[in-house]
N, C-alpha and C positions, 0 to 999 in steps of 0.2 A: 391367489391368496398367499401362497408361500412368499411370493415377491413382496407383497405388500408388508407381510409379517417381518421379513428380512430387512426390508427398508426401515421399519418401526425400531427394530433392534439396533440399526446403525444409527438412527436418530437419537435414541436414548444414548448410546455410548458418546457420540459426539457432544450431546448437550451436557452430560456429566463432565466430560474432559474439558469443555470450553468454560463452564462455570468455574470448575476448580482452577483453571489457568488464569482467569480473571483475578480471582482471589490471590493467587500467588504473586501476581504483579504488584500488589499493594499491600503484601503482608509485612513488608519492613518499613512502611511508612509510619511517620508519626502522625498523631491525630491532626495537628495543626497543618500537615501537609495537604490533607484532603480538601481544603477549603480554598486555597490560593489560585488565583487566575493571574498568571504573570504578563499575559499580552492577550489582546483581543482575539488571535488567531488560536489560542489554545483553551482548553477547559479544566477546571478543577477535577481532580480524581474522583471526588464525590459525585460529580454530575455524570461522569462515565458510568460508574457503578449504578447509578440509578435509571439513567437513560436506556441501557441495555435490558434492564429489567421491565421498564416501562414499554418498550418495544414488543415485549413478550405479551403485555397485557394488550396491545394494539392487534396482535396476531389473533388473541382470544376474541376480541370484539368482532373480528371479521368471521369467526367460526361459531360463536355462541350467541344466540338470540337474546337481545336486551341485556347484554353484558354491562355491569357496572364496575367502572375503574376503581381501583383501591382508595384514591384520594383526589379530589379536585386540586388541591394545594400541589400534590406531587406532579400530576398531569400538566399543571400550568408551568412549573419550574423545569420538568425534564422534556417538554416538547419545544424544540427550538427549529423546526423545520416544517411541521405539517399542519396547513391552514384546516383541513378537515377535522382536526381535533381541537379546534380552537385557535385563539391568537398566540402565535409562537412566542416563547420567551426570548428576550433580546440577549443574542449570543455573547455580545461583548460584556454583559453584566451578570455572568453566571456566577463570578467570584463575589458578588455583592450580596448575594442571598444567603443568610445564616440558617434559613428554615427551608426545607426540612433538614434536621441536623445529621451530622455524620452517622450517629448512632441510629437514627430512624432510616437513614437509607440503607445501612447494613441490615437492619431488620426487615425492610422491604425486600432486599436482594436475597435473603435467605427464604422468605416466605414464598417469593416466585419461584425460586428454584425447586423448593419442595412441592409447590402445586403443579408446575409444569412436569416435573419428573414422574408426579403420580399420574398424571395425564397420559404422558407417553407410555407408561408402563401398563396401564389398565384399560384405558378408552380404546375404542375402536376408531381409527383415523382413516379417512378416504385419502386417496392421493393428493388431492388439491390441499387439504389440510396439512399433510406431511411437508408438502413442499413449502407452505408458509412456515412452519417450524424450522425447517433447514435454512430458509432465508433469514429468519430471526438468529439462529446459531452463527450464520456467516456474517450477519450484521455485528454481532457481539465480537466476532474475530476482527472485523474492521476496527473496531472501538478499542481492542487490545493493542492494535498497532498504533492508533492515534494517541492511545494512552503512554505509550512508550515514547512518542515524539514529545508529548507534553512533560514526561518525567524527565527527559534531557534537559528541556528548557527551564523546568522548576529546580531540579536537583544537579543534574550533570553527575559528577563523581561522588557526590553525597548520597546517591541512590545505592543502595545495597541490595542487588538481587539475591534471591534465596538459591539460585543456580547460577554458576559462571564457569564457563568452560574455555579452553584455549584451541586455537586452529593448529592443524597440521602444518608441516613446513611445506611452503609452495614450490613448485619447480620453477626454474628461471625461465621467463618467458620474453619474447620479442613482440614489440608492436607490429601488427601485420593486418592487412585487409583480406577479406575472402570474396571472391567473386561468385554471385548466385545469378543463375539464368531466370530470365524473365518468362512471359507467358501467363496463362490463367492460372490463378490460385484460389482455392475455395478457403475463404477467411470465416473465422468464427467457430462456434461450438455446435455440435450436433450429437453428443454422446447422451448416455443415459444417466449419468450422475448430476447432481446439482450444480446449476450455473446460474449467473444473474441473467436478467431479460436483455441487458445491452450487449451479451455476447452471442446473441441470436438475432436473426436466423443465419446460418451458414450460407454464404452467398459468394459468386465469383467476382473477383477483381483481376483486372490486367496489369501486370508489372512489366516495365523495361529491365533489361539486365542492370545490375548494380553491383556495388561492393560494400560491404559492411565490416566494421572493425571486429576482430577477434575477440577483443576484450574492451570492458568500460574503460573511458578515459581516466587515467590515473592522476594522482596529485602531482607526480612529477610532470606529467605532460601539461597539466592546467597551471602550474607555477610558471611555466614558460610563457604562457599567454599573459598572466598576471605581470611578470617581470618584464614583458616586452611592451607594456603600456596599453594592454587590452582594454582596461576599465577607463582609460583617458582618450580613446580615439572613437568618435562617433560613428565612424563609417562602418564598424563591425555591428552596430545596435539598431534594433527597430526603434522607431521613434518613441514610443511608449516606454520601451526599455531604458533608452537614453535618459528619458525624463526622470524614470525611477532611480536609476544609480546616481543621478545628480542630486535629486532631492534627498535620498537616504544616505547619500555619501558611501555607497557600496564601493569598496576597493578590493573585495576578495569574497569567497564563499562564507555563508553564515558560520559563526563560531571561530573563524580564523581571526588571528591577531598576530601581528610582527612585533617581537620582542628582541631588541638587541641584534637586529639583522636576521633572525630566525623565525619563520612562520610556525605558529603553534596554533592549537585547537584546544577546545575544551569539550570532553564528552564523557561517557560513562567510564572510560578508562583513565579519566583525570585530564589535568592540564599537560599537555604533552607534544613532542615536537611531531609536525605532519609527517606521517608515515607515507612516504613518496610512492610506495608500490601499492597502496589502497586505492580503490576507485574514488574519484572526487566525489564528495557528497555535499548535500545542502545548497545545490544551486538551482537558481530558477530556470524556467524556460529561457528568458531572456539571455541568461549567462551561457547556457548551453548552445543557444542558437549564435551568440556572438563568437564563442570559441570556435565553433565549425566554419563560420565565415573567415575567421582569422586563419585557420588551418586549411582553407581552400577546399572545404567539404561542406557537408549539410547534415541536419538531422535525418533520420530515416522515417518514413511513414509508417504507421502502425502495421499496414499490411506487409511492409518490407519486413519489419522486425519480427513479425509473427511467422512469415515463411522461413526466415534464417532460423528461428527457434523450433519450429515443428515439421518442417517438410523433410521427408527422407527421400532424397533424390534417387539412390540406389534401388530402392524397393517400390517407389513411386507410392508412397503413402504418408499420411499425416499422423503425427503421434501428439498425445495430450501434452507431454513435456519434452524438453530439447533431448533428453537421453532415451525416451521411449514413452511407454505408458504406465511404467512403475511409479507408485506415490513416491514424493520426495522424502529422502532421510538425510542424516548428517553428512553422507558421503557424497551426495549430490549437489547440495546447495547450502549457503548460509542464511537460514530462516529463523523465526523467532525460537523454536524448540532447539536450536543449536545453542542458544544462550551464550553467545560469544560478545554480544552487546557492543559489537562494532562491524564495519566491513572487514572481511578477509582480504588479504593480498591478492593479487590477480594470479592466477595458476594453482591456486588452493585446491580448486574442485575438478580435477580433469575427468572423473566419473559423471560429472554433470553437462559436459560439453555437448553441443548440438551435433546433429548428424553431418552438417557443414564444417563443424570443427569451431564454433563459437562458444566461447566460455563464459560462464557466470551471467547467463541470460536470466537465470532464476536466482532470486535472492540478492543480498549486498545492497543494491540500491535500485530503486524505481528508475526506469530509463524513460526520459523524455521523447517523444516522437513529434513529428511536424503536424500530425492530424489534428483536426478540430474534433472535440467531443460532440457526438450527436449519435442518434439511433441509426442501426444499420437499415439499408433498403427492406421494407416489409417489417420494421420493428413493431412489437405489441408489448405493451407494458405489462409486466407481471405483478405489479404491486404500484398502483396509481400514486403519485407524489412522492416517488423515492429517487430512482436515479434519473428519471425523465424530467425532473425539475432543474437539471443543471446542464442541458442541452444549449448552452450558450457560453461564449467567452472562457471556454476550458479547452485545455490540450490533454490530449491522452499520453498516459505512461503505462509502461509494460514491465512485467517481471517480478514485481515483488522487492522486498527488501529484508534486511536482517531483523526487521520488526514484524514481518508477515507470517502469520501462523500457517503451518504447512497445508491445512485443509482448504485454505482460502485460495491457493495459487493454481493457476493452469496456464498453460501457454497463451490461451485466448482470453485470460482474465484482463479487463481494462479498468485502469484507475484514471482519474482526471483531477486536475487542479488548474487554478488560475495561473496565468502566465508569469506573475510576480511572486508566487509563493515559493519558498525555499526552506521552511521549517521541517518538511517532510525528508525522508532519508532519500533523496533524489539526486541522480547522476545521469550519465548518457554515454551512448558511443556514437561515432559519426559513420555516415555512408557517402557515397559519391556515385555519380552516373558513371556508365561505361561506355 
């Protein structure tokens, strides 16, 4: 009983913090900003606010008999994925809907916040119901990160966050690879805290000996690939990737532009020269894979990535994070609550390095792996038509980004995107066989 009560207390605290953080991300927006959809892959801020609140209603419909949703109109607009709740709204046309209004969405957001907070505070909740609410909170954290992606595409340096910090001065670092012994590794999550169904079950995988980069690939390294004609030589590219860069006329990562012979980018920090010491960001799987081929290396599998991040060879144990089991803070990694609004230079977080000595595996950029996204052996869905909808044509990314809330991330956490997508905060590091 004490455990259930403690979990409920944690649940309420996380819920309140998450709802407050969502509001803080949109606090400085103008009303006109909330309705704009700048590209098919992004969503208007209004939709994010409404969708995370609607998902709370979905949880309630799973736990309350004969639950009636707040509004049919809201449900039709805010559901873009789940056929079990009716015909999903066309994702590409979210910005064409003026109803519900921004004011109505905010009213809905606050109403659901008060309703759920009251339930979490006063109602008796069994373990299954608590897990569903934990899922809803983490779902909102996912959309906080998606919202940050979209704010960069919508506003870039015109976005004014209510909190903005600077990074510490990094130590000088040299590019190096770290050898990791193979053998059996138990991959996935088996702890007693919340995780997604796709992180389970924990299972054995066999790895050969391999090397993995100590740091993510930097802009300095990636520019060498660009300047060496990497985007002009088909031999580095998968066939679909080559077609993509030809059709879309990609010549560099997203947001990069060459002006007067100088590579520039445009992000939350403004239009600025590329910082050569930052991890390269906004590259697709195709671009990451092509770079690795150009460099004579390859992308790591997600199992290789996870072992490099979580295995403590000296003590023969697995930890939740690269540095141990302590939850991440600003000394360990560059995550959303760091409020730096960009990647940090490599070498900035020595306290966050793994037991093997790999840096910045958590935060800064999601790292592409070569692994196809699917369920682990013995996978059982924890919420039907959620993660399992995407078990095709996606690659796994690991590690989180500077837009990832800290409660979301673990060494076992799996993200997934299509091979051509690069609007997320995505980078990579290389691996090679030994």
